[in-house]
N, C-alpha and C positions, 0 to 999 in steps of 0.2 A: 814264712809266716807273715801275714800282714798284721802290723801293730797300728792302730788308729791313734797315733801321736806323732808330732814332728820328729824328724830324724834327730835333732838336737836333744830331745827328751830321751829317746831310745838309746843314743850313744851315751849319754850321761849315766843312764841306768846300768849300762854295761861296764863302764870304767869306774864308777864311784860306789865303793863297797857299802857305803851308808845307804844306798838304794838297793843294791844287788842282794843284800842279806834279806830283803823282804820276799825274795823269790827263788834263790838258788843256794849259795853256800851260806854258812852261818857266821863266818869270821874271815877277815882278810888283814894282812899286815900293811896294806896300803892301797892307793889308787893306782890304776894302770896308767903307766907313762912309758914312752919309748925308751928302751934300754934298761929299764928297771926290772927287778925280779921281786915278786911278792909271793906269799904263801897264802893259799886259800884253804879253809878248813870246813868240813862238814862234821861238826862236833858230835852230832847224834850217832855217827858211825865211826868216830875216832879215826877219820881219814883226813889227810892233808895232801895238797899238791903244790909243788914249786912251779911257778908261772913266770916265764921269761917273755917280756914284751919285745917283739921285733919291730913292729911298725904300727903307727897310729896315723890315720888320716881323719881328722876331725869330721864327725858326723857321717862317715863313709865307710871306714874299715879299721878293724883291730886285728892284728896278727900276733899270736902267741905260740910259744912252745911249752908243753907241760908233760909231766909223767916221767917214768923211769922205766926203760929208755924213752926219751921224749918223742913226742908226735907233735904235728903242727895243727893248729886251729885257726881259722880265719873267719871273722864275723863280718859279713858285708852288709851294709845298710843302703837301701835305695829309696830316695824320697819319691813316692808315687803322687803325692799331692802335698800341700802344705801341712796337712794334719794326718798323713798316712806314710808309713815306712815299711818297706818289705825287707825282712831280715833273712839271710841265707847264711848257714853255718857250714863250713867245709872242714872236715877232719881228715887228715891224711898223714902218710909216713909211718904207717903201722909196721911192726916188725914181726908179727906173727905170720904163720902160714897155715894153709889147710883149714881144718875145723876150728883151731884157735883164732884164725883170722875172722872167720865167719861169726864167732862169738864175740870177739872184740868189736867188729862192725855193729852187731846187734846191740851191744851195750851202749856204744857211743851214740847210735841213732836214737835209742830210747832215752839216754840221758839228755841229749841236746833238745830232743822234743819236749821233755819235761821242762827244761829251762824256758823254752819258747812259750809253752802253755802258761806257766807260772808268771812270766814277765807280762804276757798279753793281759792276763787277768788283773795283775797289779797296777800296770800302767793305765789301762782303759778304764777300770772299775774300782780301783783301790782295794781289791780283795787279795788277801793272802791266802792261797789255796793250800799251802803247806804240802805241796806235791813232793818235793825232795825228801822231806822228813817222813812222809807217809809211805813212800814207795817201797820201802823195806821195814815197814813197822813191826815191832816185836810184840807178841801177845803179853799182856800183863800177867804177872805170876799171882 
């Protein structure tokens, strides 16, 4: 996904929870730093994830492990121009097989697409689309 912002801005949006809460999770125990473990929360779903940060290359790459059992996620940022960054998210190391693996891959692809869409809208236009919260919205009673 192309984000029309400098790599420095996109990188900061991914490691700084004060920014990330505007388009993805609702709460974090801290900023992403190499060797650190943080907890991300999606409070509307009562879901948390422990995130272990493996490697950070400033403005270029963030590698984490998350979930139980853990899988690997790598965020790769490539500056296409001074004000354009192409973001690729790779999620691998799944433990499922067969139909369960297909379901996990679909869920991962959908989730990270939602993240990228929300980040693009927020960083480029300052719009909070509320995609994550609305994805599985419950009908009011």
